[in-house]
Structures are given as structure tokens and as C-alpha cells.
N, C-alpha and C positions, 0 to 999 in steps of 0.2 A: 623863541614857544616852538611845542614839537607840534609837528604835524601829525594828524592821524591820518591813516591809513586806509580808505575804507576796503575793506573784503571783497577781496575777488572772486566774485559769483563761480560757483559751484560747473563743473566742465557736465556737458551733457551726460557722460558717460556715470561721472559720481550722483548725477540726479536720478540716473535707471535706474543705478545699484541699490541707491536710499531706496527707492520705491519697489522694489521687482525682489529686493533678498529676503525680509521680512514677514515677504508673505511665504515663500519659497523654503527657508526656514522652519516658519511655522509647522507649515506641511510636513516636511522630512521628522520634525521632534515628535506631529503628529501620531503619523505612522512607527516610529518607535514606543510610542511610547502603549500602541495596539498591540506591538509586537509583544513589547515587556510583560503587557496582562497576559497574554495568550501563552508564552512562554512560563508563567507565574502560572500557570492554572492545569498545564501539562504536565508541571514538572515530574509530579509521580508518577505519571506514566510515559514518559519521555523512551526512545529508544539508544540504544547501549551507541555511545558516541557523542550523544548527544546534538544540538540542532549545531548549524557552523554559524556563527555571527557577521563573517563576512560579506555573509550575502544579506545579511538585511541593511548593513552598513553599507553596500553596496547600491539596494535598491530604494533606502533615504538619499543617495547620493541623487539618483536617477529621479525620482519624483521632484528635490529640487529643481534639481535640472530642467526638465518637465516643467515643473512652474514659469523656469527662467522665459524657455521657448514659448511658452504661450503669452507672457508678455511684452515680449519683441513681435510677436506676430500680431497682441493687439495694439500696436502701436505703427506696426507697417497697415494694419486695415484695421483699422474703427470700424470695424462691421457689423449689426447684433448679430449675427449669425456668423464671426470666427468660429467664436469657443463652442458652438455642438458642432461645425463643422470640423475641427482641430480633435473634438474628439469619436467623431464621429469616424475621419481617418485613423486615429490611433487602436480606436478597436479592430476595424480594418487588419490591420497590420497585427494587431496582438492575435486574432483570431483565424488570422493564416491567410486572408485574402488575398497576400502575394500566388499562395497556387505554392508550388514545390521547389521553387527559386532559392529559396534559403534563406531570401530576407527576414522569412517571421524571425529568424532568429537573432533578429536583433532589436525586438521588443521587448523591455526589461519584464525577468521573471517570464521567461517563453519555455525556458524548463521546464519536462513535464515529468514530475519526479512522483513515481506511484510507490508505495509502500517503502521499506531499505532496504531495494535491491541494487540502487544507484546514487553515486553520491559526486554534484558536482568537481570540475578539477580546480583546483587552487585559486586558477587566476581570474575563474571565469567570472566573479563579481566583480572584480578589479575592472575587468576587460570592458565588461558593458556600462561599467560608470562611467569608464573613460569615454566611452562612444556619445554618451548622451551629453557627459559633462562636456566633452570637449567642442559639440556641436551648439548646447547653448554658449560659451564660452563665446565659440565663431561668431554667434551672432550679432550680440552682444556687443562686442566688437565695432562688427561693421555695421553694425546702425548709429553707436553711441561715441564710438574713439577719431580722436583726432586724428591720429593717420589708421585708414583699414585694413593699409595693406600685415598690420600686427594680427588680423582676424585668421592669417594663415598657419599658423604657427598653430593654434586649436583645431582649427582644421584639416591641417594635415594628420595630429594626433589621433583627433576621431575617424578620418576616412582609414589610419591603418586599423582602430581597432577595430572597423566597421565591416573591413577586411578577412581579419582572424575569426570572428566571430560566422562569418556567412560562409568560408571556407572552413569551418573547425564542425559548425553543424552538432550530429547528436552525439562526434566527440569530444563535445567537453563533459560527456558522464563517463565515468568510470565506474567499475563493479566496486562494492560492497563489500571490502574484503569479511567482514561480519557476518555476512549473509551466507558467507560459503563456509560457514560452520558451526558447529552447533554443543549448545551444552543438556549433561544428560544424570537423570537420576537412575540408581543402576542398583537400586533398590528393591524394583519392582518387575516384575513377568510380563511383557517385554520389560524393558526398561522405556527409562520416557527421556525423548529426546524433544528440544526447543532450537528453533532458530538463535545463534546466537547474539541474532539483534537485538532478542527480547527477552533475556535472563530471569525477567522480573518474572514471566508467567510460568519457568517452571514448574513452581510451586502449584498454582492455580491449574498449571494441567494434567500435574500429577494427580494432586486430589478432583481434577472431575472424572479422571480416566481411573478410580481405586475401585471403581465397582467393577471395572473387566478386569484389570490387571491379580485383582484378590481371586476372585473366580479361574483363573487361570495360572494362579499359584501351583507349581510343581509341575506343571501338563508340560509334557514332551514334544517334540517339534513346532513348537510357535516360533515366530519371528522374537530375534532376539531383541530386535526393540521396533518404537514408534521414531518414527523420523521426519525430522522437519527442512529437509533438505532443495533447490530450488533443481534440483534432478526425479529421474527416477530411481523407487526405492531397488534397492537390491534383493537376490531372494532371502534375503536370512532380514532382511525388514519389513517395514508394515508403514505407511503412510497415514501422518499426522495430520487432522484437520486444518486447515492457512490458518495460523493466528493473524497473520498480517494480509492483505492493510489493516489497521485498526479499525472496527465496526460491524467487519464480516462475522465473524464468532468472540470476538471480545472488546471489549470497553470500558475505560479507566481499571483498567487491570482484572478483570474477569470476566471468565467465558460467560457472554451472554444467553444464553440456552444451554447448560450444560448436560442437560438430558440427551439433544440430537450430536451435539458435541460426542460424549460418548457413544452413542448409536454409527456416530458415521466412524468413531473408532474403532469399532468392532467391527461395519462392513469391510472396512481396507484391511482386514486379520481374515476374514469367507470370502472367498476365490479375487483376492484383492486387486490384481490387472485385468480381470478379464469381464468386456463390451458386454459380453451376453450369459446366459444363463444355460446353468449345464442340460444338454437335451433332454439328460434323464426323470423322468418327476420325480423317483425316489430323492437322488442327489440332490435337488430341488426341497423338497420337505426337508433333506434332513442339514439342508444348509439354512432354511429357516427355522424350523428349530434352536439349532444353532445359536444359533443370530439372534433371536427373544433370547436366549438362558444370557448371552452373554451383556448384554443390555436392553435389560426391561422398560419399554416404551409405553409411557399409559396413553399417548396420544393414539400409537401404534394398537392398542387395542378397541380402542373407536374405530377408526380404520377396518380393523379387520372385520366386526360388527358387521359395516357399514357395506362391507363387500362380498359378508354371506348373504346379508339381505339380499343386495344386490342381484346375484349368480343365482337366487332363488327366484325372486321375481322373474327372468331373465329367463331358467330352466338351464344353464349353464351349469348341468349336472358334473362334468371334468372336472371348473375351477370348484366346486364346491366341495365334491371329493379330495379338490387336494388339498383348501384350506384347512377340513376334517383330520385329514392324514396331517399335518402339520402339527392339529393342535394334541392327536394322540404323539407324536414322536417327541412334541416339547414336553408333555406329560410324562413320557418317559424318560426322560433325559431330565428331570429335576426331582424322580421319583429315584436316582441311583445314589449308593452312595456315595461319598467323599471319593473313596478309593477307587469303584467302580466306574463314576466321573471322569476323574483324572486317566485314568488308563484312557477309557473310549475314545476321552478327547484328543489323547496323543495320538491315537490311532486315525483318527478324522484331520487332525492336522498336518499328518504324512501326506494328506493325501490336496491339503488345502489350496496346492499350488496348481494344480490344472486344473482348468478352465472347465475342459470335458472331458471328466475319469468315466473311466468304465465301473458301470456302477455297481460293482460287485468287488471292485476297491475300494469305493466308500463304506465305510462300517455302519451298518442298518441301528437303528433304535426301535 
């Protein structure tokens, strides 16, 4: 007669993994589902180069590892406040509560990426995941394995990853090469260039600036291009309003305030690198008239009416005279023929690089 052997009981390690892994996997899977949904929603507007899949995979593994660590802590300290205490400690670590010691880099997803100027080094997601996964594996083996000495191997791997993260610090970020390039449309005057991380926004920028560029067609001495690079514009360039980070000027591939965007572009053409207005009132009046003609501003009309009313109430005859002089200068500029205006603007832009030019150098209106 065949003897039936009773099934050997599962080891404590197997029992623990059976209880902890399903929850850890479920949380990691939920994170990946949320990430996938967000990426699909943002797919039409993603910057050049796209997302870095390894970052999301590393974060998912870190979430699973932290879940397992929480399970171990619950076994070691079966206390009602264990979970919130761990949550508070994790938040303090992630928020930089350990000061400038570099330990903040041990928190998963601790890199601060703003815009498209930086990218994580290729090994960061792997090392970050190794740190948390090694720590979780060491805790599980130390708690449940028959030979607890086996916990030393994953603990050594986690320690090596931690040392690398702490000592590398901000070196885990590298420059995005695309952020130092731009794509241009040379059919306009000036040419319109946007950062190479957002080439999809070039047609939108050209469209929004078309009012400014059409008024400058055939005008001499204007900057060659609108540039969009992380540096100061050169003498033959004017700075484009920043399209990134997204949400400042652009949302879902569109400029969210076209009128103000065009006006800011025009401002960057008129005394574009000057912190203060020219001292000569006539030059200020001329600059204001040119700006109004290049980029009419519907909101600015209301602002001017309020400024005139305020100057009258205060009895500020100087400001009132300046506003009226700008109105007259703008009317004369608008009344010129196209050829006359192009010629005048060419002489004006020959002096627009000077922050405080002699009033006699700037053509009058």
C-alpha cells in the first residue's frame, strides 16, 4: 500500500512572500496603468525625444519594494501607528528633511526635472530601484529566511547603490542636447526659431507672431531671428517668449494668450536688452509708438484709458503729456505709406540696440 506523504508546511519566507507580493505587484501595476493613461493623454504634445521608459519601470519597482518594506515593518512592529509613522518618515526623506547631506537622493523619484533642459543619466532608474529592492530583499530575508546571513548579499547591493546615489547627487542629471538646438522658419522677418525640444510648436509660434513679422517684412536693421535657447540673445537676435515649461505660454500645443505672446515678442525687439527705459522722453514716446504698431493690444487700450484718467485725477501733467505725445506719434506712424514706414522703421531699428541713445540719433515721428 502506497503511503501518502503529508505536504510539508511552507517555510516562513514562502508564507511571507505569498502575503506581501500580491499587494506589491498590484500597487506597481496600478502605478503603471496611471502612467500609461497620462502618457496616452499627453502623446500629441510630448517633447522631442519622448519619455524615458526606464524611469517609470524603476519607479514601479521602487513602489513594490516600499510595499514589501512596509509589510516587514508591520510584522516587526504590529502597532496601529506603524503605517502612519512610516509614511511621515518617508515624506520627510522625500521632502528633504535630512538637510543638504545628500540623503534626499535616496528617495525614489527625487530628481527635480523642470522643463526639457535636463535628463536623468541612463543608470539612475536602475540604481534607484536596486537601492529600494535590495533593502526590501534584505529585510525579508532577515525576517523570514532560515539562514538570515543570506540577507547580507542584497544588503550589500543596496548599500553600494545608496553610496552611488548619495555621492553622485545632482550629477545624475545631464544636459538635454536638444535644449541647446533650435528649429527655425526662415520665411519670415525676423526668422522664428523655437527650441528643438518643442519642434511641434514652431507652426504655432509662426502663426501667433505673424502680425509682428508681416509688419517688419522688408524693413532693414531688424534682428535676423527670434531665438529660443538657454542663453542671452546675440546682437542680431531677439529673444522669443519662453514656450517651456509647458503651461507658461503654451498648453496642448497652442499658445494660451496669443496677443500677449506677440506683444512680448515685439517688446524683445524694442530696446530688447535694456533694464531701464531711455532717459529722453521723445525716445520713450517713439519706442511706445513702435511697440503699439507692431503688436496692437486690446487690453492695453483699456490700460491707457485708465492711465490717462489717473494722470488727470492726480494732476500729473508730465505723464499726461507723455501719453498724448505717444498717441500722436502712433497716429503719424500708422498714417505713413508702406514704403515710408519701412524706410522709417529701418532707421529706427538701426538705433534700437542702444539702451540710452542720444535723442537726435532716433528718428522722430
